[in-house]
C-alpha positions in Angstrom: 147.5 13.3 116.1 145.0 14.2 118.8 146.1 16.9 121.1 145.5 16.6 124.9 143.0 19.3 125.8 142.7 19.7 129.5 139.3 20.8 130.8 139.8 24.0 132.8 137.6 26.1 135.0 138.6 29.8 134.8 138.1 31.7 138.0 136.6 35.2 137.9 140.0 36.9 138.5 141.3 35.3 135.3 138.4 36.6 133.3 138.6 40.1 134.8 141.4 41.6 132.8 140.2 42.1 129.2 143.6 41.1 127.6 143.7 37.9 129.7 140.0 37.1 129.1 140.5 37.5 125.4 143.7 35.4 125.4 142.0 32.5 127.3 139.0 32.5 125.1 141.2 32.5 122.0 143.4 29.7 123.3 140.2 27.6 123.9 138.8 28.4 120.4 142.2 27.3 119.0 141.7 23.9 120.7 144.6 24.2 123.2 142.3 23.5 126.1 138.6 23.2 127.0 137.4 26.3 128.9 134.7 26.1 131.6 132.9 28.8 133.7 129.6 29.2 135.4 127.1 32.0 135.4 128.1 32.7 139.0 131.8 33.0 137.9 130.8 35.4 135.2 128.5 37.4 137.5 131.4 37.8 140.0 133.8 38.9 137.2 131.5 41.4 135.6 130.2 42.8 139.0 133.9 43.5 139.9 134.4 45.2 136.5 131.3 47.4 137.0 132.5 48.3 140.5 136.0 49.2 139.4 135.1 50.7 135.9 131.9 52.7 136.0 132.7 53.8 132.5 131.9 50.3 131.2 128.2 49.8 130.5 126.2 46.9 131.7 125.0 46.4 128.1 128.6 46.1 127.0 129.4 43.5 129.6 126.3 41.5 128.8 127.4 41.5 125.2 130.8 40.3 126.2 129.2 37.5 128.2 127.0 36.6 125.3 130.0 36.5 122.9 132.0 34.3 125.3 129.2 31.8 125.6 128.7 31.8 121.8 132.4 31.4 121.1 132.7 28.4 123.4 129.2 26.8 123.5 130.2 24.0 126.0 132.0 26.4 128.4 128.9 27.2 130.6 128.7 24.7 133.6 125.3 24.3 135.2 124.0 21.9 137.8 127.0 22.3 140.1 125.2 23.8 143.1 124.5 20.5 144.9 128.3 20.1 145.4 128.9 23.5 147.1 127.7 22.5 150.6 130.1 19.5 151.0 133.2 21.4 149.9 135.7 22.9 152.3 138.0 25.8 151.2 139.7 28.6 153.1 137.2 31.1 151.6 133.7 29.6 151.6 132.8 32.0 148.8 135.1 30.1 146.4 133.4 26.8 146.8 131.2 27.4 143.8 134.3 27.5 141.6 135.4 24.1 142.8 131.8 22.8 142.5 131.8 24.0 138.9 135.1 22.2 138.2 133.6 19.0 139.6 130.4 19.3 137.6 132.3 20.4 134.5 134.6 17.4 134.8 137.6 19.8 134.9 141.1 18.7 135.9 142.3 22.2 136.6 141.2 25.5 138.0 143.1 28.5 136.7 143.1 31.2 139.4 145.2 34.1 140.5 144.3 33.2 144.1 146.1 29.9 144.6 146.0 30.2 148.4 142.2 29.9 148.2 142.5 26.5 146.5 144.8 24.4 148.6 146.1 21.3 146.9 144.8 18.9 149.7 141.3 20.2 149.3 141.3 19.9 145.5 143.1 16.5 145.4 140.1 14.9 147.0 138.2 15.8 143.8 141.1 15.0 141.4 141.5 18.6 140.6 144.6 20.9 140.7 144.8 24.7 140.8 147.3 26.7 138.7 148.0 30.3 138.1 147.2 31.9 134.7 151.0 32.3 134.1 151.7 28.6 134.9 148.9 27.5 132.7 149.8 29.6 129.6 153.5 28.6 130.1 152.5 24.9 130.1 150.6 25.5 126.8 153.6 27.4 125.5 156.0 24.5 126.3 153.6 22.0 124.7 153.1 24.0 121.5 154.8 27.4 121.3 153.9 27.9 117.6 150.1 27.5 118.4 150.2 29.9 121.4 152.3 32.5 119.4 149.8 32.3 116.5 146.9 32.9 118.9 148.7 35.9 120.4 149.6 37.3 116.9 145.9 36.9 115.9 144.8 38.6 119.1 147.1 41.6 118.5 145.9 41.8 114.9 142.3 42.1 116.0 142.9 44.8 118.6 141.5 48.2 117.5 140.9 50.3 120.7 143.8 50.8 121.0 145.6 48.9 118.2 148.7 47.0 119.3 151.6 45.1 117.9 152.3 41.6 119.1 155.2 43.0 121.1 152.9 45.6 122.8 150.3 42.9 123.5 153.0 40.7 125.1 154.0 43.7 127.3 150.4 44.0 128.3 150.1 40.3 129.1 153.2 40.5 131.2 151.7 43.4 133.0 148.6 41.3 134.0 150.8 38.5 135.3 152.0 36.4 132.4 155.7 37.2 133.0 157.0 33.6 132.6 154.8 32.9 129.6 155.8 36.1 127.9 159.5 35.4 128.6 159.1 31.9 127.1 157.4 33.2 124.1 160.0 35.9 123.5 162.8 33.4 124.0 161.2 30.8 121.7 160.4 33.3 119.0 163.9 35.0 118.9 
């Protein structure tokens, strides 16, 4: 049976928290969806991280970027710039995200800033926006075992600091995945 794998552009604010970025990359590697981002989205994410966390080196973030692009080779969207000028969003600085979704043939944009991506503006392009929690919850409803396995693997690979699955779930809830974490805990108990 072939699983439906939506094509999804991840906004910079989804890739900013390390736990969330790691989870979204792992969910894509597991085949639960097809991740997309652009260099501009990554630039925005990592510039914010550098501004907020001067203890993180540019070299480390460049390595993270490289590993992300190696882990999901078809994630990087290019050639989207010609769409930007024709798009209308409340924040003109977000048009590149919608443009990347169009060029990447995505059906969804996952963002923590839903107000910046109004349904009417996205519907013209056949795209929807959803929050990280709504998206992961949807994946959990579709295949709770697969999502739980990804989270178990993520927890098992954490070294600095090491975490149990329960601790990782607490951390994911803290970065906004409250509904998803509740569904996982209910489904696993």
